[in-house]
C-alpha positions as CSV (number, residue, x, y, z in Angstrom):
1,M,-87.6,28.9,-40.9
2,T,-83.9,27.9,-40.8
3,T,-81.3,29.6,-38.7
4,T,-79.8,31.2,-41.8
5,E,-83.1,32.8,-42.6
6,K,-83.6,34.0,-39.1
7,I,-80.1,35.6,-39.1
8,A,-80.9,37.3,-42.5
9,N,-84.2,38.7,-41.2
10,A,-82.5,39.9,-38.0
11,K,-79.8,41.7,-40.1
12,K,-82.5,43.4,-42.2
13,R,-84.2,44.6,-39.0
14,I,-81.0,45.9,-37.6
15,D,-80.2,47.8,-40.8
16,E,-83.6,49.3,-40.8
17,L,-83.3,50.4,-37.2
18,E,-79.9,51.9,-37.9
19,R,-81.3,53.9,-40.8
20,L,-84.2,55.2,-38.6
21,I,-81.7,56.2,-35.9
22,K,-79.6,58.1,-38.4
23,Y,-82.8,59.8,-39.8
24,W,-84.0,60.7,-36.3
25,N,-80.5,62.1,-35.3
26,N,-80.4,64.2,-38.5
27,S,-84.0,65.5,-38.1
28,Y,-83.4,66.3,-34.4
29,H,-81.0,69.1,-35.7
30,D,-83.2,70.1,-38.6
31,E,-85.9,72.4,-37.4
32,A,-87.7,72.2,-40.7
33,K,-88.6,68.5,-40.0
34,I,-90.0,69.1,-36.6
35,I,-93.8,68.9,-36.6
36,N,-95.9,69.9,-33.6
37,F,-99.0,67.9,-33.2
38,T,-101.8,69.2,-31.0
39,R,-103.7,66.6,-28.9
40,K,-107.1,66.8,-27.5
41,I,-107.5,65.3,-24.1
42,G,-111.1,64.9,-23.0
43,N,-112.5,63.6,-19.8
44,K,-113.7,60.1,-20.4
45,V,-115.7,58.2,-17.9
46,A,-116.0,54.4,-18.1
C-alpha cells in the first residue's frame, strides 16, 4: 500500500468518525433516539 493510499484511507476513517460524532451529538439532545437496554448480570463462577 502506497503512502497516498494510506492517506486516502485515513481521510475516509476521519470523515466517518466526524459523521458519527455529529450523529451522537444530535441524538444526545433527541430523547426519541435514546434506547434503554436492560442487562442481566448473573453470578458466574469459573
